[in-house]
VEXZAMI-70139 format. One record per residue (C-alpha): x, y, z; residue in one letter. Coordinates in steps of 0.1 Angstrom, whole numbers, padded with zeros to 4 digits, always signed. Example, Ala and Ser with C-alpha at 12.3 -4.5 7.8 and 13.67 -1.06 7.14 Angstrom:
BEGIN
+0123-0045+0078a/+0137-0011+0071s/
//
This chain:
BEGIN
+0046+0124-0255m/+0038+0096-0231l/+0040+0065-0253v/+0019+0046-0228t/-0011+0065-0239k/-0009+0048-0273i/+0001+0013-0262r/-0024-0015-0263t/-0025-0031-0228p/-0009-0066-0225r/-0031-0097-0224v/-0031-0111-0189r/-0016-0145-0184s/-0046-0156-0163h/-0080-0144-0175l/-0114-0157-0183v/-0121-0160-0221h/-0156-0148-0224r/-0166-0167-0255e/-0201-0153-0258r/-0189-0117-0258l/-0159-0125-0280l/-0183-0140-0306a/-0206-0110-0304k/-0177-0085-0310l/-0164-0106-0339e/-0198-0111-0355a/-0207-0074-0355e/-0173-0060-0364r/-0184-0050-0399a/-0203-0021-0383r/-0183+0011-0380p/-0187+0015-0342l/-0185-0008-0312t/-0196+0009-0280l/-0186-0007-0246l/-0205+0013-0221c/-0205+0003-0184a/-0194+0016-0150p/-0159+0010-0137a/-0148-0025-0129g/-0169-0044-0154f/-0140-0057-0174g/-0143-0036-0206k/-0106-0033-0212t/-0098-0069-0204t/-0125-0081-0228l/-0114-0058-0256l/-0077-0067-0252v/-0086-0104-0253d/-0107-0099-0284w/-0080-0079-0303l/-0053-0105-0294a/-0075-0133-0308s/-0083-0115-0341r/-0065-0125-0372r/-0065-0110-0407t/-0072-0134-0436p/-0034-0137-0442d/-0028-0147-0406g/-0010-0118-0387p/-0029-0098-0360p/-0050-0070-0372a/-0036-0034-0368a/-0047-0017-0336v/-0045+0020-0328a/-0051+0024-0290w/-0056+0058-0274l/-0060+0059-0236s/-0077+0093-0227l/-0075+0114-0196d/-0086+0149-0185e/-0057+0166-0201g/-0069+0155-0236d/-0097+0180-0237n/-0077+0202-0261d/-0085+0195-0297p/-0049+0199-0308t/-0035+0176-0282q/-0063+0151-0289f/-0054+0150-0326l/-0017+0147-0318r/-0023+0116-0297f/-0048+0102-0322l/-0022+0106-0350i/+0005+0090-0328a/-0018+0061-0321a/-0026+0055-0358l/+0011+0059-0368r/+0021+0034-0342a/-0001+0009-0361a/+0008+0022-0396d/+0035+0049-0402p/+0019+0059-0435r/-0011+0074-0418i/-0014+0109-0404g/+0019+0125-0415a/+0002+0153-0434t/-0022+0161-0405l/+0007+0161-0380l/+0023+0187-0402e/-0009+0207-0401v/-0009+0206-0363l/+0026+0219-0362n/+0017+0251-0380t/-0009+0272-0362p/-0034+0287-0368p/-0052+0255-0378h/-0080+0250-0403p/-0114+0236-0392s/-0115+0202-0375i/-0134+0188-0405r/-0107+0199-0429a/-0080+0183-0408m/-0099+0151-0403l/-0105+0149-0441t/-0068+0146-0445l/-0067+0118-0420l/-0096+0099-0436v/-0079+0102-0469n/-0047+0087-0454d/-0067+0058-0439l/-0083+0051-0472v/-0050+0052-0491a/-0034+0029-0466a/-0059+0002-0474g/-0053-0017-0442r/-0077-0033-0418d/-0075-0013-0386m/-0092-0010-0352t/-0091+0024-0335l/-0098+0022-0297v/-0107+0052-0275f/-0104+0042-0238e/-0121+0062-0211d/-0139+0084-0236f/-0162+0097-0208h/-0134+0121-0197v/-0137+0141-0229i/-0160+0171-0225r/-0149+0193-0254d/-0176+0197-0280r/-0151+0200-0308v/-0136+0166-0301i/-0171+0151-0299h/-0177+0166-0333d/-0144+0152-0346a/-0153+0116-0336v/-0188+0121-0350a/-0172+0131-0383f/-0152+0099-0384l/-0183+0079-0378l/-0202+0097-0405d/-0174+0093-0430n/-0159+0059-0420p/-0132+0044-0442p/-0143+0009-0452a/-0114-0009-0433l/-0116+0012-0401l/-0135+0000-0371h/-0139+0024-0341i/-0143+0011-0305v/-0153+0035-0277i/-0150+0024-0241m/-0168+0047-0217t/-0187+0048-0184r/-0215+0068-0198e/-0232+0073-0232d/-0211+0097-0253p/-0226+0127-0269p/-0225+0111-0304l/-0253+0106-0329p/-0262+0071-0314l/-0299+0072-0325p/-0289+0077-0361r/-0262+0050-0359l/-0287+0026-0345r/-0312+0033-0373v/-0284+0027-0398a/-0274-0005-0380d/-0240+0010-0377a/-0232+0003-0340v/-0226-0028-0319c/-0234-0020-0282e/-0220-0040-0252v/-0234-0027-0220r/-0232-0035-0182a/-0259-0062-0186a/-0238-0080-0212d/-0206-0076-0192l/-0219-0091-0159r/-0203-0124-0151f/-0225-0155-0154t/-0222-0181-0127l/-0199-0202-0149k/-0177-0172-0157e/-0175-0162-0121a/-0165-0197-0110t/-0137-0197-0136a/-0125-0162-0125f/-0124-0170-0088l/-0107-0203-0093e/-0083-0196-0122e/-0075-0160-0116v/-0080-0152-0079m/-0071-0188-0067r/-0101-0190-0044r/-0124-0220-0042r/-0159-0215-0029l/-0188-0238-0023s/-0216-0237-0048p/-0238-0220-0023q/-0213-0193-0014d/-0204-0188-0051l/-0240-0183-0061s/-0245-0159-0031a/-0214-0139-0041l/-0225-0135-0077v/-0259-0124-0065t/-0245-0099-0041r/-0221-0084-0066t/-0246-0088-0095e/-0218-0103-0116g/-0197-0072-0113w/-0161-0084-0119v/-0146-0055-0099g/-0167-0065-0069g/-0158-0102-0073l/-0121-0093-0075q/-0122-0071-0044l/-0143-0097-0025a/-0118-0124-0033a/-0090-0102-0020l/-0109-0093+0011s/-0126-0125+0022m/-0112-0144+0051p/-0090-0175+0047k/-0112-0197+0069q/-0139-0214+0050a/-0164-0212+0078d/-0162-0174+0079e/-0168-0169+0041i/-0205-0173+0042s/-0209-0147+0069a/-0186-0124+0050f/-0206-0127+0018i/-0239-0122+0037a/-0225-0089+0050g/-0220-0075+0015l/-0247-0049+0007a/-0252-0015-0008g/-0244+0003-0041s/-0213-0004-0060h/-0197+0027-0046r/-0202+0018-0010y/-0194-0018-0017l/-0161-0007-0034l/-0152+0015-0005e/-0158-0012+0020y/-0139-0038+0000l/-0110-0013-0005t/-0108-0010+0032d/-0107-0047+0035e/-0081-0051+0008v/-0058-0025+0024l/-0063-0041+0058a/-0048-0073+0045r/-0017-0058+0029q/+0016-0051+0046s/+0023-0015+0057p/+0049-0009+0030p/+0025-0020+0003i/-0003+0001+0017v/+0020+0031+0017t/+0031+0023-0018f/-0006+0021-0031l/-0017+0053-0014l/+0012+0074-0024r/+0016+0063-0060t/-0022+0066-0066s/-0017+0103-0075i/+0000+0092-0107l/-0020+0086-0139d/+0009+0064-0151r/+0038+0051-0131l/+0072+0034-0135n/+0100+0025-0111v/+0119+0058-0115e/+0088+0080-0111l/+0075+0060-0081c/+0109+0062-0065g/+0109+0100-0069a/+0074+0103-0054v/+0082+0079-0025l/+0115+0096-0018g/+0133+0062-0022e/+0169+0063-0034e/+0172+0025-0037n/+0151+0018-0068l/+0155-0020-0062d/+0131-0016-0032d/+0107+0003-0054t/+0109-0023-0081r/+0102-0051-0056a/+0071-0033-0043k/+0058-0027-0078l/+0063-0064-0086d/+0045-0074-0054e/+0015-0052-0063v/+0013-0068-0097e/+0017-0103-0083r/-0012-0098-0059r/-0034-0086-0087n/-0041-0053-0069l/-0057-0035-0099f/-0024-0027-0116l/-0025-0027-0153v/+0007-0030-0173p/+0009-0007-0203l/+0038-0022-0223d/+0054-0055-0230d/+0086-0044-0212e/+0067-0039-0180r/+0081-0004-0176r/+0049+0016-0174w/+0017+0007-0154y/-0015+0023-0143r/-0041+0016-0116y/-0076+0007-0123h/-0094+0041-0126r/-0119+0036-0098l/-0094+0020-0075f/-0070+0049-0080a/-0099+0074-0074d/-0107+0057-0040l/-0070+0057-0030l/-0066+0093-0038r/-0097+0103-0020a/-0085+0085+0011r/-0050+0100+0009l/-0064+0136+0005r/-0087+0130+0034q/-0062+0115+0058t/-0031+0136+0050d/-0038+0167+0027p/-0003+0181+0033v/+0013+0149+0021l/-0011+0148-0009f/+0002+0182-0021a/+0038+0172-0014d/+0036+0141-0035l/+0022+0160-0064h/+0050+0185-0062n/+0075+0156-0062r/+0059+0142-0093a/+0059+0177-0109s/+0097+0181-0103r/+0104+0146-0118w/+0084+0155-0150y/+0101+0189-0152e/+0135+0173-0150q/+0125+0150-0178h/+0112+0179-0199a/+0075+0169-0198v/+0062+0204-0191s/+0025+0196-0194g/+0025+0169-0168e/+0048+0190-0145a/+0024+0219-0147i/-0007+0197-0141q/+0008+0181-0109h/+0019+0215-0096s/-0015+0230-0101l/-0032+0200-0084t/-0008+0206-0054a/-0019+0242-0055q/+0017+0253-0056d/+0007+0282-0078f/+0039+0302-0076d/+0059+0273-0090r/+0032+0265-0115a/+0031+0301-0127a/+0069+0300-0133q/+0065+0269-0155m/+0034+0284-0173v/+0053+0316-0180q/+0083+0297-0195s/+0063+0271-0215s/+0033+0291-0227s/+0047+0308-0258l/+0062+0276-0272r/+0030+0256-0264s/+0010+0283-0282i/+0034+0281-0312a/+0027+0244-0313q/-0010+0250-0314g/-0019+0239-0279e/-0039+0271-0272v/-0067+0254-0252q/-0042+0237-0229i/-0026+0270-0222v/-0059+0286-0214l/-0068+0257-0191d/-0036+0264-0171w/-0045+0300-0168y/-0080+0292-0156r/-0066+0271-0128r/-0042+0298-0117l/-0055+0324-0092p/-0067+0355-0110v/-0047+0380-0088p/-0015+0361-0096l/-0020+0364-0133v/-0031+0400-0132e/-0001+0411-0111s/+0026+0394-0131d/+0032+0409-0166p/+0052+0378-0176r/+0021+0357-0171l/-0003+0381-0186g/+0014+0385-0220i/+0011+0348-0231p/-0024+0347-0217y/-0034+0377-0239a/-0018+0360-0269y/-0037+0328-0262a/-0070+0348-0259l/-0063+0365-0292m/-0057+0332-0310l/-0089+0318-0295s/-0111+0345-0311n/-0114+0365-0278q/-0098+0398-0290p/-0117+0420-0264d/-0104+0399-0235l/-0069+0399-0250a/-0070+0437-0252k/-0082+0440-0216a/-0054+0417-0205e/-0028+0437-0223m/-0040+0469-0207q/-0039+0451-0173n/-0003+0440-0180v/+0008+0476-0188e/-0007+0487-0154r/+0014+0462-0135h/+0048+0468-0152l/+0077+0472-0128p/+0081+0508-0115s/+0117+0509-0127d/+0115+0510-0165p/+0152+0501-0168t/+0150+0468-0150s/+0155+0437-0170l/+0120+0424-0160d/+0104+0457-0172a/+0123+0457-0205r/+0114+0420-0211a/+0078+0427-0204a/+0077+0458-0226r/+0094+0438-0253g/+0067+0411-0252r/+0040+0437-0252i/+0054+0453-0282a/+0056+0419-0299l/+0020+0411-0292l/+0009+0445-0305r/+0029+0439-0336a/+0011+0406-0342i/-0022+0424-0337q/-0012+0451-0361a/-0006+0424-0388i/-0041+0412-0383g/-0055+0447-0385n/-0035+0456-0416g/-0013+0482-0399h/+0020+0469-0414l/+0039+0502-0406d/+0030+0497-0369q/+0040+0460-0372t/+0076+0469-0383v/+0080+0496-0357a/+0067+0475-0329l/+0087+0445-0339a/+0118+0466-0339a/+0110+0479-0305e/+0104+0443-0293a/+0138+0432-0307q/+0156+0460-0289a/+0139+0452-0255l/+0139+0414-0255l/+0167+0395-0238q/+0190+0373-0258p/+0178+0341-0241q/+0142+0349-0251d/+0149+0333-0285e/+0113+0323-0295v/+0100+0358-0290a/+0130+0374-0307r/+0124+0351-0337a/+0088+0364-0339f/+0101+0400-0337a/+0128+0395-0363q/+0102+0382-0388l/+0079+0412-0379g/+0107+0436-0388m/+0111+0418-0422a/+0076+0431-0431y/+0094+0464-0439a/+0094+0457-0476f/+0056+0455-0476r/+0055+0490-0461v/+0081+0508-0482s/+0079+0487-0514g/+0117+0485-0514d/+0125+0449-0525v/+0162+0456-0531a/+0188+0430-0520p/+0190+0444-0485a/+0153+0437-0479s/+0158+0402-0493e/+0187+0395-0469r/+0167+0407-0439t/+0139+0383-0447l/+0163+0354-0455v/+0180+0359-0421a/+0146+0359-0402a/+0135+0327-0420t/+0168+0309-0413e/+0166+0319-0376e/+0131+0303-0374a/+0145+0272-0389g/+0174+0271-0365r/+0150+0273-0335l/+0128+0245-0350n/+0098+0267-0354l/+0084+0254-0387p/+0053+0276-0386a/+0074+0307-0384l/+0098+0294-0411e/+0068+0287-0434r/+0056+0323-0429v/+0091+0336-0437g/+0094+0316-0468l/+0060+0327-0480s/+0069+0363-0474l/+0102+0357-0493l/+0082+0343-0522a/+0060+0374-0522r/+0092+0396-0523l/+0104+0377-0554y/+0070+0382-0570m/+0074+0420-0564c/+0109+0417-0580q/+0092+0401-0610g/+0110+0368-0604k/+0080+0345-0606l/+0100+0314-0612r/+0121+0320-0582r/+0090+0326-0562a/+0077+0292-0572e/+0109+0276-0561v/+0105+0293-0527t/+0070+0281-0524f/+0082+0246-0530d/+0108+0250-0502r/+0079+0260-0479a/+0062+0227-0488e/+0093+0208-0481r/+0096+0224-0447v/+0061+0215-0435i/+0042+0198-0463g/+0016+0208-0489r/-0015+0203-0468h/-0002+0220-0438v/-0004+0251-0458l/-0042+0249-0455m/-0036+0266-0422g/-0014+0293-0436a/-0034+0319-0456p/-0002+0338-0466i/+0010+0307-0485f/-0022+0299-0502h/-0031+0334-0512f/+0004+0342-0525s/+0007+0310-0544r/-0028+0314-0558g/-0019+0348-0571e/+0012+0334-0588l/-0009+0306-0604l/-0035+0331-0615r/-0008+0353-0632e/+0004+0322-0650w/-0031+0316-0663n/-0037+0284-0643d/-0073+0290-0632p/-0079+0256-0617r/-0047+0256-0595g/-0052+0293-0586a/-0088+0287-0575e/-0078+0257-0554t/-0051+0276-0536s/-0071+0308-0531l/-0100+0289-0517q/-0078+0271-0493q/-0065+0304-0481g/-0101+0316-0475i/-0110+0284-0457d/-0079+0288-0435a/-0090+0322-0422i/-0127+0314-0418s/-0123+0303-0382e/-0093+0322-0370r/-0083+0358-0361n/-0049+0373-0363g/-0039+0366-0399v/-0022+0391-0421d/-0051+0413-0432a/-0033+0426-0462w/-0026+0391-0474v/-0063+0382-0469a/-0074+0413-0489m/-0051+0406-0518e/-0062+0369-0518g/-0098+0379-0520y/-0091+0404-0548f/-0071+0378-0567s/-0100+0354-0565l/-0124+0382-0576a/-0103+0389-0607r/-0102+0351-0614l/-0140+0350-0613r/-0142+0380-0636q/-0118+0364-0661a/-0140+0333-0661q/-0170+0355-0671g/-0186+0354-0637d/-0192+0390-0629g/-0217+0385-0601p/-0194+0359-0586g/-0165+0383-0586a/-0186+0410-0568m/-0197+0383-0544g/-0161+0376-0534v/-0156+0413-0527l/-0187+0414-0506d/-0174+0384-0486a/-0141+0404-0480y/-0161+0434-0468a/-0177+0412-0441r/-0142+0398-0432l/-0128+0434-0430a/-0155+0443-0404r/-0144+0414-0383r/-0107+0423-0387f/-0115+0460-0378d/-0091+0470-0405v/-0077+0505-0410g/-0090+0531-0434p/-0062+0525-0459q/-0073+0490-0465m/-0109+0501-0470l/-0096+0526-0496d/-0078+0498-0514v/-0109+0476-0512a/-0130+0504-0528a/-0104+0508-0556a/-0105+0470-0562a/-0142+0472-0567r/-0138+0501-0592a/-0113+0480-0611r/-0139+0452-0614l/-0164+0478-0627w/-0140+0487-0654l/-0134+0451-0663m/-0172+0447-0666q/-0175+0478-0688g/-0192+0500-0661n/-0172+0531-0666q/-0198+0553-0650t/-0195+0535-0616a/-0157+0536-0618a/-0157+0573-0626a/-0179+0579-0596r/-0153+0561-0575w/-0125+0582-0590a/-0144+0614-0582a/-0149+0605-0546g/-0116+0588-0539a/-0097+0620-0531g/-0069+0612-0556l/-0054+0634-0583s/-0032+0626-0612s/-0009+0653-0600d/-0003+0637-0566d/+0031+0627-0554a/+0028+0589-0557v/+0038+0564-0530s/+0039+0526-0527y/+0012+0527-0500a/-0014+0540-0525h/+0000+0524-0557e/-0030+0501-0562t/-0054+0530-0560e/-0034+0552-0584y/-0032+0523-0609k/-0070+0520-0608v/-0073+0558-0612l/-0050+0556-0643a/-0073+0529-0658r/-0102+0553-0653v/-0083+0581-0670l/-0073+0558-0699i/-0109+0548-0704a/-0119+0584-0710v/-0087+0591-0730k/-0075+0617-0704d/-0038+0626-0712p/-0031+0630-0674a/-0028+0592-0672a/+0006+0590-0688a/+0024+0614-0664p/+0009+0597-0634l/+0020+0563-0647l/+0055+0576-0654n/+0059+0587-0618r/+0046+0553-0606l/+0070+0536-0629l/+0100+0556-0617a/+0091+0547-0581d/+0087+0510-0589a/+0121+0509-0608e/+0138+0528-0580r/+0127+0502-0554c/+0133+0471-0576g/+0096+0462-0581r/+0099+0448-0616i/+0066+0430-0612g/+0048+0463-0606g/+0068+0479-0634a/+0055+0454-0659i/+0019+0463-0649e/+0026+0500-0651i/+0043+0497-0685l/+0013+0478-0697t/-0010+0506-0686l/+0013+0532-0700l/+0012+0515-0734s/-0026+0516-0733l/-0025+0552-0723a/-0004+0562-0753w/-0024+0540-0776y/-0056+0556-0765a/-0041+0590-0773l/-0029+0578-0808g/+0008+0579-0800d/+0016+0545-0813r/+0054+0550-0811a/+0053+0554-0774r/+0027+0528-0770a/+0048+0502-0788f/+0079+0513-0769a/+0062+0508-0735a/+0046+0475-0746l/+0080+0463-0759d/+0095+0468-0725r/+0066+0452-0707a/+0068+0421-0730l/+0106+0419-0727t/+0103+0419-0689l/+0073+0396-0688g/+0081+0369-0713e/+0110+0352-0694p/+0089+0349-0663e/+0057+0338-0680g/+0034+0368-0672y/-0001+0364-0687v/-0029+0379-0667r/-0012+0413-0663v/-0018+0417-0700f/-0049+0396-0705a/-0069+0413-0677d/-0068+0446-0697e/-0092+0430-0722g/-0101+0443-0757a/-0078+0474-0757p/-0048+0453-0749m/-0059+0427-0776a/-0060+0455-0802s/-0026+0468-0792l/-0011+0433-0792l/-0024+0426-0826r/-0006+0456-0840r/+0025+0449-0821a/+0026+0414-0836r/+0023+0429-0871l/+0055+0448-0863h/+0074+0418-0851g/+0073+0426-0814i/+0076+0393-0796a/+0054+0374-0821p/+0053+0341-0802e/+0045+0357-0769y/+0019+0381-0783t/+0002+0353-0802a/-0002+0333-0770r/-0015+0363-0751l/-0040+0370-0778l/-0052+0334-0777a/-0059+0339-0740v/-0076+0372-0744i/-0097+0365-0775e/-0108+0330-0769g/-0098+0320-0734g/-0077+0293-0751r/-0045+0278-0740g/-0038+0269-0704g/-0009+0282-0684p/+0017+0299-0706i/+0044+0293-0681a/+0056+0258-0670s/+0062+0252-0633r/+0098+0260-0623a/+0120+0232-0613v/+0151+0251-0603s/+0163+0286-0599e/+0191+0281-0624s/+0172+0266-0652a/+0136+0281-0654p/+0114+0266-0681p/+0106+0287-0711s/+0073+0292-0729i/+0058+0261-0743a/+0070+0256-0779p/+0048+0265-0809r/+0043+0241-0838s/+0063+0248-0869p/+0032+0248-0891a/+0024+0281-0876a/+0052+0295-0898s/+0040+0279-0929a/+0038+0300-0961l/+0003+0311-0972v/+0012+0311-1010e/+0035+0292-1033p/+0071+0303-1040l/+0076+0326-1070t/+0100+0318-1097e/+0126+0342-1083r/+0122+0327-1049e/+0127+0292-1064r/+0159+0305-1080e/+0172+0318-1047v/+0164+0286-1030l/+0182+0266-1057r/+0213+0288-1051l/+0211+0281-1014a/+0208+0243-1020i/+0238+0244-1043s/+0259+0258-1015g/+0261+0295-1026a/+0273+0319-1000s/+0251+0345-0984n/+0266+0373-1005q/+0260+0353-1037e/+0224+0348-1027i/+0220+0385-1019a/+0232+0398-1052r/+0200+0391-1071p/+0181+0406-1043l/+0200+0438-1044a/+0197+0439-1082h/+0159+0433-1079h/+0158+0461-1053h/+0176+0486-1075n/+0151+0479-1103r/+0121+0483-1081h/+0133+0510-1057r/+0099+0526-1057q/+0084+0495-1040t/+0087+0488-1003a/+0085+0451-1006h/+0123+0444-1005a/+0145+0472-0990p/+0182+0468-0992h/+0198+0446-0967l/+0220+0475-0956g/+0189+0494-0946e/+0178+0466-0924v/+0210+0468-0904r/+0207+0505-0898g/+0178+0514-0876a/+0159+0546-0884k/+0141+0567-0858p/+0105+0556-0853y/+0081+0579-0871s/+0051+0573-0849g/+0032+0554-0876h/+0036+0517-0883p/+0058+0512-0914p/+0051+0485-0939r/+0068+0454-0926p/+0103+0449-0941g/+0120+0415-0947p/+0132+0411-0912q/+0098+0419-0898s/+0082+0395-0922r/+0106+0367-0911l/+0096+0374-0876r/+0059+0372-0885l/+0063+0339-0903s/+0082+0325-0873g/+0114+0320-0893l/+0135+0345-0875l/+0137+0350-0837p/+0126+0385-0829h/+0159+0395-0812a/+0181+0385-0842h/+0199+0410-0864r/+0206+0403-0900v/+0242+0397-0891s/+0230+0368-0870a/+0214+0354-0901v/+0246+0358-0921r/+0267+0341-0894h/+0243+0317-0877p/+0255+0298-0846p/+0265+0262-0852r/+0240+0246-0829r/+0221+0214-0831r/+0184+0218-0825v/+0155+0194-0824s/+0125+0195-0847s/+0089+0199-0833s/+0058+0181-0846p/+0035+0195-0872d/+0005+0216-0861g/-0010+0250-0864a/-0019+0278-0840d/-0033+0302-0865g/-0004+0326-0869l/-0003+0337-0906r/+0011+0367-0925a/-0011+0381-0953d/+0018+0384-0977r/+0055+0376-0977i/+0078+0393-1002g/+0104+0378-1024n/+0133+0392-1004a/+0119+0377-0972a/+0117+0344-0989r/+0152+0346-1001a/+0164+0354-0966l/+0144+0325-0953r/+0164+0303-0976a/+0196+0317-0962v/+0185+0311-0927v/+0175+0275-0935l/+0209+0268-0950c/+0227+0283-0921g/+0206+0268-0894r/+0203+0233-0907a/+0227+0206-0894r/+0227+0177-0918g/+0253+0150-0923p/+0276+0175-0940g/+0297+0200-0920r/+0294+0238-0923v/+0326+0256-0927e/+0328+0294-0929r/+0291+0296-0938g/+0293+0271-0966r/+0283+0235-0967r/+0308+0208-0978t/+0282+0193-1000r/+0249+0206-1016p/+0219+0208-0994l/+0190+0187-1006r/+0155+0202-1008e/+0142+0178-0982t/+0170+0190-0959e/+0158+0225-0964a/+0124+0216-0953v/+0138+0199-0922a/+0159+0230-0916a/+0127+0250-0916h/+0114+0228-0888r/+0147+0229-0870h/+0146+0267-0870l/+0111+0268-0857c/+0121+0245-0828a/+0151+0266-0821l/+0130+0297-0820h/+0103+0282-0799c/+0127+0268-0773h/+0142+0302-0766g/+0174+0302-0787a/+0184+0338-0794r/+0211+0354-0814g/+0230+0386-0805p/+0207+0413-0793t/+0199+0438-0820a/+0198+0475-0818q/+0165+0492-0825s/+0151+0486-0859s/+0120+0500-0877p/+0103+0467-0872a/+0108+0468-0835r/+0114+0501-0817p/+0135+0499-0786h/+0115+0509-0755a/+0144+0523-0737g/
//
């Protein structure tokens, strides 16, 4: 980036302070816009620089100024925004960092979305700032005009915009005038008065004229400062010749300037004339660049000429305080270039080529290409375009690349496959898919005849890569992987950027096969690391997002969240507005964690990001829309959910997606019908989908088969279970634990619908065991009332009571926010939020026998001593099921298929006193661990009745778990346990359970059948 574009010009040592105009600018600064509109040479820049230098904030220091000098090359929205951010950050480094990250990650969101980030930064900075656009008339791009209009329509209170232009800009000036929001300074205001002209000629130009000659000169030039300056440089030294010279001045400004330029050049030495003409081809110049253009090896001579031009005030404007970079007055440079081209066209082209080579040596490819194109050295320009286009496209400078191609001869582009491929990619990214397709076909026609040559292999490799990118956009992921592998095999090792794209394309394989085993993970990690090594943040971001999706398939939601956070650290949160794969994937994660607000924000950002761009991952887009539809349905907005699917249908037509994606879209609509209770419509889909419960299942159609299984479950068709078992086997074989959890959930509902509660509880037990550590919610909750009924029965039998209670709260009342906390590290994922101990409170007073057992526990009796009265009581009342023998609790009996009456261990689980994974042996020999108590509260979990044996075991647990001042040795306390300590122990135990403390894993018991 040329820093001179964002440097405020220096204040001249000799200038006329135009007090009337300075006062006007200062008085009207409260308005959002100041417009300086006048032809060249009216002193717009000098006036503005003088005003900015004179301004002071209330505290004293100069006000912040962001200066952006525009030229023809800035008609690309991305480049314009880059320079705008650079200018603002030069004034305040806090501004624009987020937007800069967005620009580094194509495809980009809308210009309004990006500028919203910038406006927010300006507001947050809270600093008085003036933003200057110099030479705004060179901007022709409508998107940039809209961007500036947006800033003017949404101006931060402390931002003042100044536009300098030769013609009225296409901005809403009438509306701004009505709103009294613009200060206008035009040519009539900028014309020098007689007093100002006198000061200028005497103090700046060092020429004294008689009052009559001075008045005549002001009249002839109409107060035009450019004309006054040239006239002073051109007029004769002899006083008696001045009047005749002034009398001869006539004509328009253009003719007058041409005449005066001739006069100025006629009065300079030949070396200075040569210097002016030959360096006029440069938009910006310094000693080294001028030396390269002039062909001078002795830069001291070049420096002396540059100093002489500045000393003579020959329209040379310094651009920095170090006096390293300069530019000529625009109109003066235009006249010099026109003369040079007219008098020596060969030299004109040669000078541009010299400048191009200098810029190429200094790695400023954009300027090098522009000079080469101006020189019409198209072969050399084509070489640079071919080598620079892909990286420029990766940086989002699509319009600049397209401009290069428009200036190249069409036959040259069509005949060179190396040129045609980046051109086709740029066309594809600029929403011109038909032209891109035609260009690729043209490239294939012009491939080298020898298919084994390096050029032919490289061209075919890039064609394969481009088709792989197109396949992603159309949803043909199998083609993506195959084409990316072909590209990787054909591309040369030095073609690192293209190979990085291809490597990431190959990593899509897990989305085709469904295999998320460690080998797939390693492939994706390697592709992401390679993108990072090559400093391709957009590609690295996509790789990290894909890696997070792989973890979600593995059922590792917390690790996926950590990976999403890594993607944010690579590029930034808001940049991901331009990356649908990130927002849609993270939105689905937040939806699963029952965070509707965060999910909707992320999903909507994904939709916004693809609204203006082609070439995104069509599968990701589809899954994002479907996730948002399910979110709407969960919120009770059925029509809104269907509206989201309708919006996706319109998008699918634009993507021209394949039939497989259309089949999945139809299945997603059928699932919504089921969630809305419309079984008839869902059954019609199943009848026409061409699916059978006897089919050999595959990952490619897993979504459709799961919807078919739901339809079969709704009508209690026993064919659902075998179908789901085959799906489960495939998911487990490929490591898709996330999919296995959903399939197990459906399998439990299938068996429950058929009345086989043993198998239903076994499948649900497995699903809950897998889902609880990662915080799964919606996979259960979205199944609605049938799942709620099953969860209630599971809770009665001690199956994950805490987890099922929370899930029921979500299903039955929509209560309770996200079940899972956000992960902060991979090694220590957060657990489910703790439940209050009051949830385990007893619903009836202790009986006399229970009080006796509690007194034994408080006195320090051992577990065996406490158990004796329980065993005696059990022998006396063997016919009751209220208190089975403790030995029977340890030995698990085969599950009978009907829910047994809860035993003591189950009752302890229901009351929250015993973690569901504990065996009785864990109660007898509890771990010596300090735990913290939790505050009182209630979440509605109650048991209808708790037996005497359960209460006695509760007392044992309290004694074993509590850690008071006394020590515990071999299960006994060194002093009696006070009753208040028992109550505290109760709370400690609840906190221990709620924070995830678990004893040794038990074998199957009647209260909780093992799902394996």
